[in-house]
N, C-alpha and C positions, 0 to 999 in steps of 0.2 A: 243851048242844051244843056250844055254845062254848067252855065250859071244857074238855069233852075233847079238841077240836082243838088248843088250845092243851099241854094236855099230851103230845099228841101230837107236835105242832112240836118240844118241848123234849128230848123222849124220841129223836125224829129228830137234834138238833142233838148230844146226849149223845152217842149212838151214834157219831156220824162224829170228833166230835172225841176220843172215846176210839181210832178208827182209827189216827185223824191221831198221839195220843200213843203208840200201841205202834207202829207205824211206824219213831215217828223214836228211840224206846227201842230198837229193833233196830239203827239205824243207829249210834247211840252206840256199843254194844255192841262192834256191829262195828269200828267205828273205833279203839276202847279196844283189843280185840285187836289190830288190826294195830300199832297203836304200841309196844304190851308185845312184839311180837315184833319189830319194828322198836328198839326199846332193848334187848332179848338179842342180837340181833344185832352191834350195836354196841359192847355193852358185851366181847362174846366176842372181837373182831378188833381192837376196840382196845390190849390188853395185847399182844397179838402183832404190833405196825405194827414193830416191831424187828429180830423173827424169825419161824418160819413159823408160821401160825396150827395149833391143835392137829388133830385127823385129824376132831374130829367137825363141826367149822365148815366144813371144807373139802367135807366128804363129803355124801352123798345127804339129808342130815339136815331141808332144806329142803323137801321134797317134800310136806307138809302146811301149807304155810304158804300164807297168800293171796298172792296175785299183787303186789299193792304190800310186800309184806311180802321175797317173794323179789326183789324189785328192791333193796330197801335191802337186802339182803345184798349181790349183786354191786358195788351200789354200794362198801359196806364192804370186801368182798374186793379191790375195786380197788386198794386201797390198800395192801396186804400179799400178796396172791398175783396175779399175772397168770392163769395158768391156770387157777386156778379160778375167778376173776372173768370170763374169756373164756366158761368152761362154763355161769356162772350167765348172763350177757347172751343167751348164745346161745340157752337153753331158753326166758327171756322172748321172744326173738325169733319162737322157733316157739309160742307161744300164742296165744291167739284175743283175745286184748285189745290191740286195735291204737294204743291211747293209751301204755298201757306198751312197745309193740313201737317207736314212734317215739323214747322216750324213751331205750331200750334201744339204738337203732341210735348214737345219737348219743353216748351215752355209751361204745361199744363203739370207734364211732373214737376218741374221747379217748383211751380206754385205748390201741389202740395208738399211736394221736401221740404220748400220755407216754412209750411204751416205745420208739418210735423216736429221740424227742430224747434220753433218758436215753443211748441205745447210742452216739449222736453219728457225729459223722463219721470216729469212731475203728474203729467196726466196721459199715463201709456194709454188708457184706452182711449183716447182721442189720436196720439201718434202713431199707433202702430196701425192701425185702417189708415192713416193720411200716408203714411209710409209705403203702406200695399199698393194703394193707387198709383202712387209715384212709379213704381218697381215697373206696373201693369202699364203704361202711361210709355215709360222708356223703353219698355220690350216691344209693344204696340211699331212704336217708332225702329225699332231696329230690325222688326218684320220689315217693313217697307224699306228702310234702308238700311243696311247692316254694316255700311261704311263709316257709321256716325260715332266718330271719336268720342265726343262730348256727352253723347246719351250714354256710354257704352262707362265712360268715368263715373255719371251721376247715379248709374246704376249699381254697380261698384259700390258706391258709396252708401246707398241707400240699406245695398244688401249688410254692409259693415252695422247700418243701424237696427235693422232687424234681419237678423239670418235666418236663411229658412232650415226648416227640419228634413233632414233626409232619413226618413223611416228605414230605408234597405240598408243603411248604413251602422245605423243606432242597433239593429239588433244583434241579440246574442244568438249565435247559431249555435254553439257550444262546439264538443270536440270535432275538427273532421271526422269522414268516415275513414275505418280504416281500410276498406276495398279502392280509395281515392289513393295512386298514389302521385309522388310528384316526381319529376324526373330532375334530376343535379346537374349541375355543370361543372363537378368538381371531377377532379379526372379519378379513373377507380386509382385506389393506392396498389391494388393486387396486379396491375397492368407489370408486365415487366419492360424495361426499358432497352431499346436498342443497344 
């Protein structure tokens, strides 16, 4: 009887460990497939860094990829093709993965800001809208995750590139209304000292 209980406990532990092993092997296989997809997209985009990437790189060939590989594809495309990277980031932002959505919002803001800096002051008609798009992307990210200090820093940089007008403070309101009295914190000189 005692021996049977020992065998039963051993069998239960062996089954539990086998379940953990199967689960971890599936996770490893998933991670390896993501790494392979990331490597394939990086290799496909790397030779095209100085020219337009092939059509299969920018087309909808990423529909079958896992979400992490789609993000890696967008990051790789950001180096060579602004429009394709923009579309890839927007697809990730519309997905149901919140962690990847936050990363994509930050990277999208960086993409717009990088393009605005490249356009520079010479082409203000192009750089100003790109800077505004970058600010909007950083603000969207900060609404979802207020603790993202990198987004705060980049928002501040983009605000320095294109300051926003504050119409309320620039208006000249004229002299103050004499009926409005301000209290002074200075001691009344007419007061007698004790």
